[in-house]
C-alpha distance (Angstrom), angle and dihedral (degrees) to the residues before:
residue distance angle dihedral
M1 . . .
A2 3.66 . .
L3 3.96 115.6 .
E4 3.72 117.6 -132.4
S5 3.76 116.3 -111.2
R6 3.70 121.4 -140.1
T7 3.79 128.4 -171.9
Y8 3.80 116.8 -152.5
Q9 3.78 123.9 -157.1
K10 3.55 142.2 163.9
E11 3.85 111.9 -79.5
N12 3.77 130.1 -141.3
N13 3.76 104.3 -110.8
T14 3.80 96.8 175.2
N15 3.85 94.0 99.9
I16 3.70 102.4 104.9
L17 3.88 94.8 -168.7
K18 3.76 91.8 50.5
L19 3.75 90.5 49.0
L20 3.71 91.0 50.4
K21 3.78 93.0 48.9
Q22 3.73 90.3 49.5
S23 3.79 91.6 49.4
L24 3.86 92.4 50.7
S25 3.81 88.8 46.1
D26 3.79 91.1 54.7
I27 3.81 91.3 45.9
Y28 3.79 90.6 58.5
S29 3.81 96.5 41.7
S30 3.71 93.7 48.1
R31 3.80 96.8 48.5
F32 3.76 93.2 108.2
L33 3.78 91.1 50.9
A34 3.79 92.7 48.3
R35 3.92 90.9 50.4
Q36 3.95 87.0 52.3
L37 3.75 92.6 49.3
A38 3.83 90.6 47.2
E39 3.72 93.9 49.9
R40 3.84 93.8 47.3
D41 3.78 89.4 50.1
I42 3.68 95.2 46.6
K43 3.83 92.1 49.5
A44 3.89 92.5 47.0
Q45 3.91 90.1 47.1
Y46 3.90 91.5 61.4
R47 3.83 99.1 29.5
Q48 3.81 115.4 114.4
S49 3.78 90.5 7.8
Y50 3.71 120.6 127.6
F51 3.76 97.1 -153.4
G52 3.86 93.3 39.2
I53 3.70 113.7 178.9
F54 3.89 92.2 9.1
W55 3.88 85.5 85.8
A56 3.81 89.7 66.8
F57 3.94 92.1 73.6
I58 3.73 103.8 19.8
T59 3.80 94.6 99.2
P60 3.81 99.9 52.4
L61 3.82 88.3 39.5
A62 3.76 96.3 51.0
T63 3.91 91.1 46.8
A64 3.79 91.3 49.5
L65 3.80 91.3 48.7
V66 3.86 90.5 53.3
W67 3.88 91.0 53.8
I68 3.77 92.1 41.7
V69 3.87 91.3 55.6
L70 3.79 92.5 44.8
N71 3.86 91.2 49.7
S72 3.82 94.6 45.2
S73 3.81 94.1 44.9
G74 3.82 92.4 50.7
T75 3.77 92.0 -121.2
V76 3.78 87.6 123.7
K77 3.76 123.5 33.3
L78 3.76 111.5 -145.1
S79 3.76 128.8 -177.9
D80 3.85 118.7 -111.1
T81 3.87 112.6 -81.1
G82 3.80 95.4 -166.0
I83 3.76 93.0 -122.6
P84 3.91 133.0 64.7
Y85 3.71 105.9 -66.8
P86 3.76 97.4 -130.4
V87 3.82 89.1 59.6
Y88 3.81 91.3 45.0
A89 3.87 93.2 49.3
F90 3.78 97.1 41.3
S91 3.77 94.5 44.1
G92 3.91 88.9 49.8
T93 3.74 96.9 48.5
L94 3.84 91.4 44.6
I95 3.73 92.6 55.0
W96 3.75 90.6 44.3
S97 3.78 91.8 51.8
I98 3.79 89.8 52.9
I99 3.67 93.6 52.9
V100 3.73 93.8 46.8
A101 3.73 89.8 50.0
S102 3.79 92.3 49.4
I103 3.83 90.2 53.1
N104 3.87 92.5 51.1
S105 3.80 95.0 40.4
P106 3.80 101.8 83.1
M107 3.89 92.9 45.0
Q108 3.88 90.6 44.9
S109 3.79 95.0 48.0
T110 3.75 94.0 46.3
N111 3.83 94.5 44.2
A112 3.78 90.1 49.1
A113 3.85 88.5 55.9
R114 3.79 95.7 55.1
G115 3.65 91.4 112.2
I116 3.82 95.8 58.8
L117 3.72 98.3 33.2
T118 3.66 91.8 74.9
K119 3.85 95.0 43.9
I120 3.81 108.7 35.8
N121 3.63 128.4 49.8
F122 3.93 110.2 -141.7
P123 3.91 136.2 134.4
K124 3.86 103.0 -68.6
E125 3.76 87.8 -155.3
A126 3.97 87.2 74.7
L127 3.91 85.9 74.1
I128 3.85 91.4 58.3
V129 3.79 93.5 46.6
S130 3.86 92.5 45.7
G131 3.79 86.6 53.3
I132 3.80 91.8 53.0
Y133 3.78 91.5 49.3
K134 3.84 89.7 54.4
L135 3.77 89.1 47.6
L136 3.81 91.5 53.7
F137 3.75 91.3 47.9
N138 3.84 94.6 50.7
S139 3.76 91.8 41.3
A140 3.88 90.6 56.4
V141 3.75 90.8 53.8
K142 3.81 89.4 52.8
V143 3.77 95.2 48.9
L144 3.79 90.5 54.7
I145 3.78 89.1 56.4
L146 3.85 88.4 45.6
L147 3.84 91.1 53.2
I148 3.91 88.5 55.5
F149 3.91 87.2 55.2
V150 3.67 93.4 49.8
F151 3.80 94.9 51.4
V152 3.86 96.4 39.6
Y153 3.69 92.8 52.7
G154 3.84 95.0 47.8
V155 3.84 100.1 -108.7
G156 3.79 89.8 122.5
F157 3.79 133.5 -173.8
H158 3.91 120.3 -33.7
W159 3.63 126.4 175.9
T160 3.78 90.6 -124.3
L161 3.83 86.4 72.3
L162 3.79 85.0 79.7
L163 3.73 88.2 61.7
V164 3.84 94.1 52.4
P165 3.90 95.9 87.5
L166 3.92 88.6 57.3
A167 3.83 89.2 52.9
L168 3.69 91.4 47.0
F169 3.74 90.3 48.8
A170 3.86 88.2 54.2
A171 3.97 87.4 52.0
I172 3.81 89.2 52.8
L173 3.84 91.0 46.4
F174 3.80 91.1 51.2
G175 3.82 94.1 48.2
T176 3.79 91.8 45.1
V177 3.70 94.2 53.6
I178 3.70 93.1 51.7
G179 3.77 89.1 44.9
L180 3.79 93.0 52.0
L181 3.83 92.5 53.5
I182 3.81 92.7 49.8
T183 3.83 99.8 41.5
P184 3.85 101.1 84.3
L185 3.79 90.5 50.8
G186 3.87 92.2 42.4
L187 3.76 89.5 52.7
L188 3.79 91.5 56.4
Y189 3.70 99.8 37.6
K190 3.82 122.5 36.8
D191 3.72 90.0 -160.7
I192 3.90 89.1 75.4
G193 3.84 93.5 61.9
K194 3.82 89.9 47.3
L195 3.71 93.6 46.9
I196 3.74 91.1 50.4
S197 3.78 94.0 50.1
F198 3.90 90.6 47.6
S199 3.77 94.3 47.1
M200 3.76 95.7 49.4
Q201 3.80 90.0 57.4
F202 3.86 88.8 61.0
L203 3.83 92.4 38.2
M204 3.80 90.9 58.6
Y205 3.81 89.7 67.6
A206 3.82 92.7 51.6
T207 3.89 86.7 57.2
P208 3.85 127.4 74.1
V209 3.84 89.5 -112.7
V210 3.91 100.9 124.4
Y211 3.81 100.8 6.9
A212 3.78 137.8 27.9
I213 3.77 126.9 -96.3
P214 3.85 108.8 -85.8
K215 3.77 119.1 -111.7
D216 3.70 94.7 -123.4
G217 3.72 144.1 -2.4
L218 3.87 138.6 64.9
M219 3.73 91.5 -55.1
K220 3.72 94.7 57.6
T221 3.83 89.9 55.3
I222 3.84 91.9 48.7
M223 3.76 93.9 47.5
T224 3.78 92.5 43.9
W225 3.87 92.3 54.0
N226 3.87 95.1 39.2
P227 3.83 104.0 113.9
I228 3.87 88.0 -144.6
T229 3.78 91.3 60.7
P230 3.83 98.6 76.2
I231 3.85 92.2 46.1
V232 3.84 90.5 53.3
L233 3.81 95.7 40.2
T234 3.74 97.1 43.5
T235 3.86 94.0 48.3
R236 3.73 91.0 48.1
D237 3.74 92.6 50.2
L238 3.90 90.9 53.5
I239 3.78 89.3 47.3
V240 4.00 92.9 56.5
G241 3.91 96.8 32.2
F242 3.83 96.7 -108.0
H243 3.81 122.1 144.6
P244 3.91 105.0 -102.8
E245 3.75 103.7 -114.0
H246 3.90 92.8 -170.2
I247 3.76 97.4 44.5
T248 3.94 93.2 120.7
Y249 3.85 88.8 55.3
F250 3.80 90.7 43.3
I251 3.85 93.4 53.0
S252 3.78 89.5 45.2
V253 3.83 94.2 54.5
T254 3.68 91.4 43.9
L255 3.81 95.3 51.5
L256 3.76 89.5 46.1
C257 3.85 89.3 57.5
L258 3.80 89.4 64.2
P259 3.81 98.2 70.2
L260 3.68 90.6 35.5
L261 3.77 88.5 54.5
A262 3.78 91.7 53.1
I263 3.92 87.6 50.6
G264 3.77 91.5 47.7
L265 3.92 91.1 50.0
V266 3.83 90.7 51.5
F267 3.78 93.4 44.5
Y268 3.81 89.2 49.7
R269 3.74 93.0 48.0
L270 3.76 91.6 50.4
A271 3.83 99.3 43.5
I272 3.85 103.5 40.6
P273 3.86 94.6 66.8
I274 3.75 89.3 51.9
I275 3.76 91.7 48.2
V276 3.78 93.4 47.1
E277 3.89 85.8 52.5
R278 3.78 91.9 53.8
L279 3.86 90.2 45.2
S280 3.66 93.2 53.7
A281 3.73 95.9 42.2
C-alpha cells in the first residue's frame, strides 16, 4: 500500500479574517476541553480549603464592609447614593471584582498551562474559554450573596434583576478583551501583571464603585469618561430597579468590545506560538 506524501511549508498568516475564522473554529471545537479544564481548576481551587467556596466572594465583601464601617461611623463623608449604602458598596465592589478577575483571567489561565503548552498541541483558545467558565461560576456565587443584600436591606425584587446576568456578561466581555490584549506581553514580562494589579487599585477610586460621581470638579470628568463607569452604574441600576441613566454609553462600550475581541483573538493566536517557542527554547 502506497503511503501518502505531504509537503509542509510555512503558511502565510497575515490574513486576519482567516485567522479569526480559525480562532472561532478552535473555540467551538475545544469547548469540551475548555469545560474539563474549568472543572479541574474549580475543584482544585476549593480542594483542601476549610472555607471552600466562601473565598469566591470574601474580597468584595471585605472591601464593602470596610467602606460601610467608614461611612456609618462618619469617618468618611459620602454623598447620598439614593439606595441603602451597604447595597451600593457591595454591588459596586462585586461588579469591580468581576471586571478585575476578567482582565486577569486570560493571562492566569495561559500562564498556568505553561507546562503543557510546550509539550501538547491543542487549541490554545480553550484556555480562554475555560477562564470564562470559571468566571461565570464564581460570578454566580457572588450574585447569590448580592441577592441576600438586596432583600435584607429592603430593596426587594424588581424585574430588572432578570437583566443583571446580561450586564455582568458585558462586564466579563470588557475585562476579557483587555486581558486578551495584554496576555502575550504579560507572559513575556512579569512586570505587566504587577502593573495591571497596581493600576487597578487606583482606577477603582476613579470609578463609582463605593461612592457616587461628584457633582463637579476634575474627578467628575474622569469618572464620567471612564469606560468602566457605565458598566458599574448600569449593572447597579438594574440590581436596584432604577432606570439606567448611562445605558447609551453602556451599549456603546459593549459594542466596541466586539471588534476589539476579534482583534484580541487574532493577536493571541499569532503571539502564543511564538511565546511557546521561546518558552521551549
